[in-house]
N, CA, C and O atoms as a DFTB+ gen file, in Angstrom:
528 C
 N C O
     1  1       0.816      -1.182       0.000
     2  2       0.000       0.000       0.000
     3  2       0.867       1.255       0.000
     4  3       0.647       2.197      -0.762
     5  1       1.859       1.229       0.885
     6  2       2.758       2.366       0.977
     7  2       3.575       2.520      -0.301
     8  3       3.832       3.644      -0.733
     9  1       3.977       1.442      -0.897
    10  2       4.759       1.513      -2.129
    11  2       3.928       2.049      -3.292
    12  3       4.464       2.722      -4.174
    13  1       2.628       1.761      -3.305
    14  2       1.762       2.323      -4.349
    15  2       1.652       3.841      -4.216
    16  3       1.623       4.552      -5.221
    17  1       1.591       4.337      -2.989
    18  2       1.513       5.780      -2.757
    19  2       2.810       6.457      -3.198
    20  3       2.776       7.521      -3.815
    21  1       3.960       5.838      -2.881
    22  2       5.254       6.394      -3.298
    23  2       5.396       6.374      -4.814
    24  3       5.916       7.317      -5.411
    25  1       4.939       5.309      -5.422
    26  2       4.992       5.201      -6.874
    27  2       4.121       6.262      -7.552
    28  3       4.529       6.837      -8.560
    29  1       2.945       6.526      -7.021
    30  2       2.053       7.559      -7.550
    31  2       2.654       8.939      -7.364
    32  3       2.514       9.798      -8.235
    33  1       3.327       9.167      -6.230
    34  2       3.965      10.466      -5.970
    35  2       5.111      10.708      -6.941
    36  3       5.265      11.817      -7.450
    37  1       5.927       9.671      -7.207
    38  2       7.035       9.813      -8.157
    39  2       6.523      10.084      -9.569
    40  3       7.101      10.880     -10.309
    41  1       5.451       9.426      -9.923
    42  2       4.860       9.625     -11.249
    43  2       4.348      11.054     -11.405
    44  3       4.497      11.645     -12.474
    45  1       3.751      11.615     -10.361
    46  2       3.263      12.994     -10.390
    47  2       4.425      13.966     -10.531
    48  3       4.327      14.937     -11.283
    49  1       5.533      13.721      -9.815
    50  2       6.703      14.595      -9.903
    51  2       7.298      14.583     -11.311
    52  3       7.638      15.638     -11.847
    53  1       7.424      13.429     -11.896
    54  2       8.030      13.347     -13.222
    55  2       7.136      13.968     -14.289
    56  3       7.640      14.582     -15.228
    57  1       5.823      13.820     -14.163
    58  2       4.933      14.428     -15.155
    59  2       4.894      15.938     -15.010
    60  3       4.784      16.639     -16.015
    61  1       4.982      16.474     -13.776
    62  2       4.996      17.928     -13.608
    63  2       6.314      18.513     -14.087
    64  3       6.340      19.626     -14.613
    65  1       7.417      17.773     -13.912
    66  2       8.716      18.240     -14.395
    67  2       8.741      18.254     -15.921
    68  3       9.266      19.192     -16.521
    69  1       8.187      17.238     -16.547
    70  2       8.172      17.227     -18.010
    71  2       7.239      18.304     -18.553
    72  3       7.480      18.845     -19.632
    73  1       6.184      18.615     -17.818
    74  2       5.294      19.708     -18.222
    75  2       6.001      21.051     -18.164
    76  3       5.806      21.905     -19.029
    77  1       6.826      21.232     -17.134
    78  2       7.592      22.469     -16.997
    79  2       8.632      22.590     -18.103
    80  3       8.858      23.678     -18.631
    81  1       9.265      21.470     -18.453
    82  2      10.278      21.477     -19.503
    83  2       9.654      21.826     -20.858
    84  3      10.293      22.507     -21.660
    85  1       8.451      21.388     -21.129
    86  2       7.800      21.726     -22.396
    87  2       7.280      23.161     -22.405
    88  3       7.037      23.720     -23.475
    89  1       7.107      23.766     -21.226
    90  2       6.611      25.135     -21.141
    91  2       7.736      26.157     -21.332
    92  3       7.479      27.278     -21.773
    93  1       8.972      25.786     -21.006
    94  2      10.114      26.707     -21.092
    95  2      10.341      27.229     -22.520
    96  3      10.547      28.434     -22.667
    97  1      10.319      26.414     -23.572
    98  2      10.523      26.963     -24.921
    99  2       9.457      27.991     -25.323
   100  3       9.758      28.943     -26.043
   101  1       8.243      27.809     -24.873
   102  2       7.187      28.776     -25.189
   103  2       7.503      30.123     -24.551
   104  3       7.323      31.169     -25.176
   105  1       7.974      30.097     -23.307
   106  2       8.354      31.333     -22.620
   107  2       9.540      31.986     -23.331
   108  3       9.554      33.204     -23.504
   109  1      10.521      31.205     -23.739
   110  2      11.693      31.746     -24.435
   111  2      11.312      32.361     -25.779
   112  3      11.840      33.410     -26.147
   113  1      10.413      31.731     -26.509
   114  2       9.958      32.291     -27.787
   115  2       9.227      33.613     -27.556
   116  3       9.416      34.566     -28.311
   117  1       8.404      33.672     -26.529
   118  2       7.706      34.917     -26.203
   119  2       8.671      36.032     -25.846
   120  3       8.488      37.171     -26.277
   121  1       9.705      35.719     -25.059
   122  2      10.704      36.722     -24.685
   123  2      11.483      37.188     -25.913
   124  3      11.753      38.381     -26.054
   125  1      11.844      36.273     -26.793
   126  2      12.577      36.648     -28.004
   127  2      11.728      37.544     -28.892
   128  3      12.233      38.519     -29.448
   129  1      10.450      37.230     -29.033
   130  2       9.570      38.074     -29.854
   131  2       9.453      39.472     -29.260
   132  3       9.423      40.458     -29.996
   133  1       9.388      39.564     -27.940
   134  2       9.299      40.874     -27.301
   135  2      10.546      41.705     -27.614
   136  3      10.439      42.858     -28.030
   137  1      11.723      41.120     -27.412
   138  2      12.961      41.885     -27.596
   139  2      13.311      42.129     -29.060
   140  3      13.981      43.115     -29.368
   141  1      12.879      41.268     -29.961
   142  2      13.221      41.442     -31.375
   143  2      12.171      42.200     -32.173
   144  3      12.510      42.833     -33.173
   145  1      10.910      42.156     -31.765
   146  2       9.853      42.781     -32.556
   147  2       9.128      43.900     -31.828
   148  3       9.066      45.024     -32.327
   149  1       8.589      43.617     -30.678
   150  2       7.699      44.565     -30.000
   151  2       8.463      45.762     -29.442
   152  3       8.052      46.905     -29.642
   153  1       9.564      45.514     -28.749
   154  2      10.315      46.605     -28.124
   155  2      10.861      47.602     -29.149
   156  3      10.689      48.803     -28.941
   157  1      11.511      47.182     -30.247
   158  2      11.986      48.158     -31.240
   159  2      10.844      48.934     -31.902
   160  3      10.995      50.120     -32.197
   161  1       9.706      48.277     -32.138
   162  2       8.572      48.962     -32.747
   163  2       8.038      50.045     -31.822
   164  3       7.710      51.139     -32.280
   165  1       7.948      49.761     -30.540
   166  2       7.493      50.778     -29.579
   167  2       8.451      51.957     -29.536
   168  3       8.020      53.105     -29.427
   169  1       9.757      51.680     -29.623
   170  2      10.753      52.756     -29.624
   171  2      10.569      53.643     -30.846
   172  3      10.604      54.868     -30.728
   173  1      10.373      53.041     -32.028
   174  2      10.146      53.824     -33.249
   175  2       8.871      54.656     -33.133
   176  3       8.841      55.807     -33.569
   177  1       7.819      54.081     -32.550
   178  2       6.562      54.825     -32.390
   179  2       6.761      56.027     -31.478
   180  3       6.253      57.110     -31.770
   181  1       7.497      55.856     -30.371
   182  2       7.753      56.984     -29.465
   183  2       8.552      58.073     -30.164
   184  3       8.262      59.256     -29.990
   185  1       9.561      57.692     -30.957
   186  2      10.361      58.682     -31.689
   187  2       9.502      59.440     -32.699
   188  3       9.626      60.659     -32.823
   189  1       8.629      58.728     -33.424
   190  2       7.765      59.370     -34.417
   191  2       6.782      60.318     -33.740
   192  3       6.545      61.418     -34.240
   193  1       6.208      59.912     -32.614
   194  2       5.278      60.783     -31.904
   195  2       5.994      62.015     -31.375
   196  3       5.430      63.110     -31.381
   197  1       7.230      61.849     -30.917
   198  2       8.016      63.000     -30.469
   199  2       8.293      63.959     -31.619
   200  3       8.223      65.176     -31.444
   201  1       8.605      63.420     -32.788
   202  2       8.831      64.247     -33.967
   203  2       7.565      65.025     -34.329
   204  3       7.631      66.221     -34.614
   205  1       6.431      64.358     -34.319
   206  2       5.175      65.013     -34.696
   207  2       4.819      66.136     -33.728
   208  3       4.216      67.129     -34.135
   209  1       5.184      65.993     -32.445
   210  2       4.897      67.052     -31.472
   211  2       5.775      68.275     -31.680
   212  3       5.401      69.370     -31.260
   213  1       6.939      68.121     -32.321
   214  2       7.871      69.245     -32.458
   215  2       7.698      70.022     -33.760
   216  3       8.452      70.963     -34.008
   217  1       6.739      69.663     -34.589
   218  2       6.554      70.367     -35.862
   219  2       6.021      71.771     -35.588
   220  3       5.044      71.952     -34.861
   221  1       6.680      72.752     -36.181
   222  2       6.312      74.154     -35.998
   223  2       6.237      74.852     -37.348
   224  3       6.635      74.301     -38.375
   225  1       5.726      76.063     -37.325
   226  2       5.664      76.889     -38.528
   227  2       7.083      77.129     -39.032
   228  3       7.977      77.462     -38.253
   229  1       7.287      76.957     -40.353
   230  2       8.585      77.188     -40.968
   231  2       9.406      75.928     -41.177
   232  3      10.405      75.961     -41.896
   233  1       9.010      74.815     -40.564
   234  2       9.744      73.562     -40.743
   235  2       9.512      73.007     -42.132
   236  3       8.405      73.087     -42.664
   237  1      10.568      72.437     -42.725
   238  2      10.402      71.725     -43.989
   239  2      10.160      70.259     -43.653
   240  3      10.885      69.664     -42.857
   241  1       9.134      69.688     -44.269
   242  2       8.736      68.321     -43.954
   243  2       8.600      67.500     -45.228
   244  3       8.546      68.037     -46.334
   245  1       8.546      66.190     -45.044
   246  2       8.216      65.266     -46.121
   247  2       7.021      64.456     -45.627
   248  3       7.051      63.910     -44.524
   249  1       5.981      64.380     -46.434
   250  2       4.805      63.611     -46.052
   251  2       5.021      62.133     -46.367
   252  3       5.987      61.769     -47.037
   253  1       4.115      61.285     -45.880
   254  2       4.188      59.859     -46.176
   255  2       4.054      59.605     -47.667
   256  3       4.519      58.577     -48.159
   257  1       3.432      60.514     -48.390
   258  2       3.275      60.379     -49.830
   259  2       4.472      60.897     -50.621
   260  3       4.487      60.799     -51.848
   261  1       5.485      61.450     -49.932
   262  2       6.690      61.920     -50.603
   263  2       6.645      63.375     -51.027
   264  3       7.479      63.802     -51.826
   265  1       5.696      64.151     -50.516
   266  2       5.581      65.560     -50.882
   267  2       6.439      66.401     -49.938
   268  3       6.309      66.314     -48.717
   269  1       7.314      67.213     -50.521
   270  2       8.125      68.153     -49.752
   271  2       7.332      69.438     -49.591
   272  3       6.615      69.841     -50.507
   273  1       7.450      70.087     -48.438
   274  2       6.787      71.365     -48.255
   275  2       7.223      72.044     -46.968
   276  3       7.891      71.449     -46.122
   277  1       6.830      73.305     -46.842
   278  2       7.122      74.090     -45.657
   279  2       5.831      74.326     -44.887
   280  3       4.818      74.701     -45.478
   281  1       5.857      74.113     -43.584
   282  2       4.683      74.311     -42.747
   283  2       4.448      75.814     -42.615
   284  3       5.331      76.551     -42.178
   285  1       3.236      76.266     -42.999
   286  2       2.911      77.687     -42.904
   287  2       1.971      77.993     -41.744
   288  3       1.913      79.129     -41.273
   289  1       1.226      76.974     -41.276
   290  2       0.304      77.185     -40.165
   291  2       0.064      75.862     -39.463
   292  3      -0.131      74.830     -40.105
   293  1       0.081      75.903     -38.138
   294  2      -0.232      74.720     -37.335
   295  2      -1.522      75.022     -36.589
   296  3      -1.593      75.970     -35.808
   297  1      -2.544      74.203     -36.839
   298  2      -3.848      74.391     -36.204
   299  2      -4.257      73.064     -35.561
   300  3      -5.015      72.288     -36.143
   301  1      -3.743      72.817     -34.351
   302  2      -4.023      71.550     -33.681
   303  2      -3.343      70.407     -34.405
   304  3      -2.118      70.379     -34.524
   305  1      -4.146      69.452     -34.895
   306  2      -3.599      68.323     -35.644
   307  2      -3.594      68.574     -37.143
   308  3      -3.224      67.686     -37.912
   309  1      -3.993      69.751     -37.571
   310  2      -4.016      70.102     -38.992
   311  2      -2.831      71.003     -39.308
   312  3      -2.565      71.974     -38.600
   313  1      -2.126      70.666     -40.381
   314  2      -0.992      71.479     -40.828
   315  2      -1.299      72.033     -42.204
   316  3      -1.788      71.308     -43.070
   317  1      -1.021      73.296     -42.415
   318  2      -1.088      73.910     -43.748
   319  2       0.337      73.918     -44.268
   320  3       1.238      74.485     -43.650
   321  1       0.526      73.276     -45.424
   322  2       1.870      73.089     -45.972
   323  2       1.950      73.740     -47.341
   324  3       1.134      73.464     -48.221
   325  1       2.956      74.622     -47.516
   326  2       3.203      75.275     -48.798
   327  2       4.062      74.346     -49.642
   328  3       5.189      74.020     -49.270
   329  1       3.520      73.920     -50.789
   330  2       4.263      73.019     -51.671
   331  2       4.603      73.699     -52.989
   332  3       5.086      73.047     -53.914
   333  1       4.356      75.002     -53.084
   334  2       4.637      75.745     -54.309
   335  2       6.120      75.983     -54.488
   336  3       6.933      75.646     -53.627
   337  1       6.455      76.570     -55.625
   338  2       7.846      76.848     -55.957
   339  2       8.028      78.350     -56.091
   340  3       7.336      78.990     -56.884
   341  1       8.944      78.915     -55.330
   342  2       9.335      80.325     -55.373
   343  2       8.135      81.266     -55.337
   344  3       7.580      81.499     -54.263
   345  1       7.711      81.819     -56.493
   346  2       6.649      82.829     -56.519
   347  2       5.245      82.217     -56.492
   348  3       4.270      82.946     -56.315
   349  1       5.120      80.901     -56.661
   350  2       3.809      80.259     -56.594
   351  2       3.461      79.999     -55.132
   352  3       4.340      79.706     -54.321
   353  1       2.198      80.104     -54.805
   354  2       1.772      79.773     -53.453
   355  2       0.702      78.701     -53.531
   356  3      -0.471      78.992     -53.766
   357  1       1.109      77.477     -53.336
   358  2       0.194      76.345     -53.358
   359  2       0.236      75.719     -51.971
   360  3       1.276      75.216     -51.546
   361  1      -0.886      75.750     -51.268
   362  2      -0.942      75.186     -49.929
   363  2      -1.897      74.009     -49.890
   364  3      -2.949      74.007     -50.530
   365  1      -1.499      73.010     -49.120
   366  2      -2.390      71.877     -48.893
   367  2      -2.585      71.740     -47.384
   368  3      -1.760      72.186     -46.585
   369  1      -3.680      71.122     -47.029
   370  2      -3.981      70.888     -45.624
   371  2      -3.819      69.392     -45.365
   372  3      -4.435      68.569     -46.043
   373  1      -2.991      69.047     -44.389
   374  2      -2.753      67.644     -44.079
   375  2      -2.902      67.422     -42.575
   376  3      -2.840      68.363     -41.784
   377  1      -3.097      66.180     -42.203
   378  2      -3.134      65.813     -40.793
   379  2      -1.702      65.639     -40.308
   380  3      -0.827      65.213     -41.063
   381  1      -1.474      65.965     -39.065
   382  2      -0.133      65.889     -38.489
   383  2       0.467      64.480     -38.635
   384  3       1.676      64.343     -38.825
   385  1      -0.353      63.453     -38.548
   386  2       0.161      62.083     -38.626
   387  2       0.629      61.705     -40.023
   388  3       1.254      60.658     -40.190
   389  1       0.343      62.531     -41.041
   390  2       0.782      62.243     -42.411
   391  2       2.224      62.663     -42.651
   392  3       2.747      62.465     -43.747
   393  1       2.876      63.240     -41.644
   394  2       4.269      63.665     -41.785
   395  2       5.179      62.477     -41.522
   396  3       5.083      61.815     -40.489
   397  1       6.063      62.223     -42.478
   398  2       7.022      61.131     -42.314
   399  2       8.227      61.595     -41.520
   400  3       8.651      60.929     -40.575
   401  1       8.790      62.760     -41.910
   402  2       9.967      63.272     -41.210
   403  2      10.168      64.746     -41.525
   404  3       9.567      65.294     -42.450
   405  1      11.034      65.375     -40.728
   406  2      11.466      66.746     -40.997
   407  2      12.728      66.677     -41.836
   408  3      13.506      65.728     -41.736
   409  1      12.920      67.689     -42.662
   410  2      14.136      67.772     -43.467
   411  2      15.146      68.602     -42.688
   412  3      14.825      69.687     -42.204
   413  1      16.359      68.091     -42.570
   414  2      17.439      68.816     -41.919
   415  2      18.131      69.655     -42.987
   416  3      18.838      69.104     -43.831
   417  1      17.944      70.987     -42.970
   418  2      18.499      71.824     -44.043
   419  2      20.020      71.816     -44.107
   420  3      20.584      72.111     -45.160
   421  1      20.693      71.491     -43.027
   422  2      22.157      71.442     -43.058
   423  2      22.649      70.243     -43.851
   424  3      23.720      70.295     -44.455
   425  1      21.874      69.158     -43.856
   426  2      22.277      67.937     -44.541
   427  2      21.621      67.829     -45.905
   428  3      22.267      67.447     -46.882
   429  1      20.352      68.162     -45.974
   430  2      19.582      68.010     -47.209
   431  2      18.938      69.355     -47.556
   432  3      17.998      69.768     -46.876
   433  1      19.417      70.049     -48.597
   434  2      18.860      71.346     -48.953
   435  2      17.386      71.241     -49.342
   436  3      16.872      70.153     -49.600
   437  1      16.732      72.376     -49.377
   438  2      15.290      72.425     -49.618
   439  2      14.870      71.609     -50.824
   440  3      15.262      71.896     -51.955
   441  1      14.072      70.593     -50.570
   442  2      13.437      69.804     -51.616
   443  2      14.353      69.010     -52.506
   444  3      13.992      68.763     -53.657
   445  1      15.502      68.598     -52.056
   446  2      16.343      67.836     -52.961
   447  2      17.410      67.032     -52.279
   448  3      17.461      66.933     -51.053
   449  1      18.256      66.465     -53.091
   450  2      19.351      65.641     -52.614
   451  2      20.486      66.532     -52.114
   452  3      20.594      67.683     -52.537
   453  1      21.328      66.021     -51.227
   454  2      22.484      66.799     -50.774
   455  2      23.367      67.197     -51.954
   456  3      23.619      66.395     -52.854
   457  1      23.823      68.419     -51.938
   458  2      24.643      68.942     -53.029
   459  2      26.112      68.726     -52.715
   460  3      26.568      69.103     -51.636
   461  1      26.870      68.125     -53.637
   462  2      28.308      67.960     -53.399
   463  2      29.016      69.299     -53.507
   464  3      28.634      70.164     -54.295
   465  1      30.043      69.451     -52.707
   466  2      30.835      70.675     -52.755
   467  2      31.704      70.643     -54.006
   468  3      32.340      69.624     -54.274
   469  1      31.752      71.746     -54.794
   470  2      32.639      71.759     -55.963
   471  2      34.092      71.774     -55.493
   472  3      34.436      72.399     -54.491
   473  1      34.929      71.070     -56.245
   474  2      36.340      71.046     -55.875
   475  2      36.953      72.404     -56.175
   476  3      36.611      73.020     -57.184
   477  1      37.847      72.882     -55.326
   478  2      38.473      74.179     -55.575
   479  2      39.282      74.126     -56.857
   480  3      40.043      73.182     -57.067
   481  1      39.135      75.091     -57.692
   482  2      39.862      75.137     -58.954
   483  2      39.087      74.546     -60.108
   484  3      39.540      74.625     -61.250
   485  1      37.931      73.955     -59.848
   486  2      37.114      73.416     -60.937
   487  2      36.338      74.570     -61.562
   488  3      35.684      75.347     -60.866
   489  1      36.421      74.667     -62.875
   490  2      35.708      75.745     -63.567
   491  2      34.245      75.362     -63.733
   492  3      33.914      74.195     -63.943
   493  1      33.363      76.377     -63.635
   494  2      31.938      76.121     -63.813
   495  2      31.393      77.107     -64.838
   496  3      31.837      78.253     -64.919
   497  1      30.409      76.635     -65.628
   498  2      29.769      77.529     -66.579
   499  2      28.613      78.250     -65.886
   500  3      28.475      78.163     -64.666
   501  1      27.775      78.966     -66.657
   502  2      26.691      79.768     -66.100
   503  2      25.637      78.922     -65.385
   504  3      24.971      79.428     -64.481
   505  1      25.465      77.664     -65.754
   506  2      24.450      76.817     -65.132
   507  2      25.000      76.079     -63.920
   508  3      24.267      75.289     -63.325
   509  1      26.218      76.288     -63.533
   510  2      26.798      75.665     -62.364
   511  2      27.375      74.290     -62.628
   512  3      27.727      73.578     -61.688
   513  1      27.479      73.894     -63.915
   514  2      28.059      72.599     -64.252
   515  2      29.559      72.736     -64.416
   516  3      30.060      73.767     -64.864
   517  1      30.269      71.681     -64.047
   518  2      31.715      71.698     -64.151
   519  2      32.146      71.527     -65.602
   520  3      31.548      70.740     -66.335
   521  1      33.165      72.247     -66.020
   522  2      33.671      72.170     -67.380
   523  2      34.833      71.210     -67.498
   524  3      35.481      71.170     -68.544
   525  1      35.118      70.451     -66.489
   526  2      36.269      69.522     -66.543
   527  2      35.945      68.272     -67.230
   528  3      36.802      67.397     -67.355
């Protein structure tokens, strides 16, 4: 009788231990997904929300659709963006969340790719092209 009770107790211990061993990989997969997927995504979301809060009048922005423009008016979550060229005044109204990023004028000049510095001594014609 006593040996049957001991045998049942050992069987319960081994089955609970094997249950714990099969549960560990599930926990490890969950932890890996958190650190590889969820945590970086939350960080990007916080950075984007911080960027959207700092948009002010005069900032050059790029929308999610790829439109470059200058913010002319901030009205809550609505931005009025000037997308015209020089003497043209074309304004569109967009939601603040449609902004992808701000343009850094020191790195990327207004509405275009970074301009390479001309080498000293390189001759240029009237259109700014090198004659070398």
